[in-house]
C-alpha positions as CSV (number, residue, x, y, z in Angstrom):
1,M,39.8,-2.0,-20.9
2,L,36.7,-4.8,-20.9
3,A,33.3,-3.2,-20.3
4,K,31.4,-4.0,-17.4
5,Y,29.1,-6.8,-18.0
6,Q,25.8,-6.1,-17.8
7,I,23.2,-8.5,-16.9
8,K,19.9,-7.9,-19.5
9,T,16.4,-9.4,-19.3
10,A,14.8,-10.8,-21.9
11,F,11.0,-10.6,-22.7
12,T,9.1,-12.9,-24.2
13,A,6.0,-11.5,-26.8
14,A,3.1,-9.8,-24.5
15,I,-0.2,-11.1,-24.9
16,V,-3.7,-9.3,-24.0
17,T,-5.9,-11.7,-21.8
18,G,-9.9,-11.7,-22.2
19,D,-9.9,-9.5,-19.7
20,S,-7.3,-6.9,-20.8
21,S,-4.6,-7.6,-18.5
22,V,-1.1,-8.4,-20.2
23,W,1.2,-11.3,-19.7
24,F,4.4,-12.2,-20.5
25,S,7.5,-13.7,-19.0
26,A,10.9,-12.8,-18.6
27,Y,14.2,-14.4,-18.6
28,R,17.1,-13.2,-16.6
29,F,20.5,-15.1,-15.6
30,G,20.5,-15.8,-12.2
31,W,16.6,-16.8,-12.2
32,G,15.4,-18.1,-15.2
33,Y,12.0,-17.8,-16.7
34,C,9.3,-16.0,-14.4
35,A,5.7,-15.3,-15.5
36,F,3.8,-11.8,-14.8
37,T,0.6,-10.1,-15.3
38,L,-0.1,-5.9,-15.9
39,P,-3.8,-5.6,-15.2
40,A,-5.1,-3.1,-17.6
41,E,-5.6,0.0,-15.1
42,V,-1.4,-0.6,-14.3
43,V,-0.6,-0.2,-18.4
44,R,-2.5,3.1,-18.7
45,E,-1.6,4.4,-15.3
46,G,2.2,3.0,-15.2
47,L,3.1,2.3,-18.5
48,G,1.1,4.9,-20.2
49,A,-1.7,3.2,-22.8
50,S,-4.2,5.7,-23.6
51,N,-7.3,3.4,-23.5
52,D,-7.6,-1.0,-22.8
53,T,-7.5,-1.8,-26.8
54,P,-4.9,-4.5,-27.0
55,K,-3.2,-2.7,-30.0
56,Q,-2.4,0.7,-26.6
57,L,-2.3,-2.7,-24.2
58,L,0.6,-3.4,-26.1
59,L,2.4,-0.7,-27.6
60,A,2.9,0.6,-24.3
61,F,4.3,-2.7,-23.1
62,E,6.8,-2.4,-25.4
63,L,7.5,1.0,-24.9
64,G,8.2,0.4,-21.1
65,K,10.0,-2.3,-21.2
66,L,13.0,-0.1,-19.6
67,R,10.7,0.4,-16.7
68,L,9.1,-3.3,-16.5
69,E,13.0,-4.5,-16.6
70,K,13.9,-1.9,-13.5
71,A,10.7,-3.5,-11.7
72,I,11.4,-6.9,-12.2
73,A,15.1,-6.5,-10.8
74,D,14.0,-4.3,-8.0
75,K,11.2,-7.1,-7.1
76,R,11.6,-10.0,-4.9
77,L,10.7,-13.0,-7.0
78,P,9.3,-15.9,-5.4
79,N,10.1,-19.3,-6.2
80,T,6.4,-20.5,-6.8
81,G,6.1,-20.3,-10.4
82,E,2.9,-18.9,-10.4
83,R,2.4,-15.6,-12.4
84,I,3.3,-12.4,-10.8
85,A,1.1,-9.3,-10.6
86,L,2.9,-6.4,-11.0
87,S,1.0,-3.3,-9.9
88,T,1.4,0.7,-10.2
89,S,3.8,0.8,-7.5
90,D,6.3,-1.6,-8.6
91,L,6.9,0.7,-11.6
């Protein structure tokens, strides 16, 4: 019996910007690469970071990849090429 093929989302490494936002890109078959931004308050409220330090923001990003994958898969992605801001309600 063949296992059902599940399309997965691949994430690039995240970076923390000067305003404590987390930037990353994700790739998924069918829509290619898209760039995203997570404001610090979204990482705290939606992914559980305890503060705005880069270490906490990146840890919450890594631990929250399954939630991010679902949020991205459910979101309508524009074809404009600009960075897409995710909100707490997306998560």
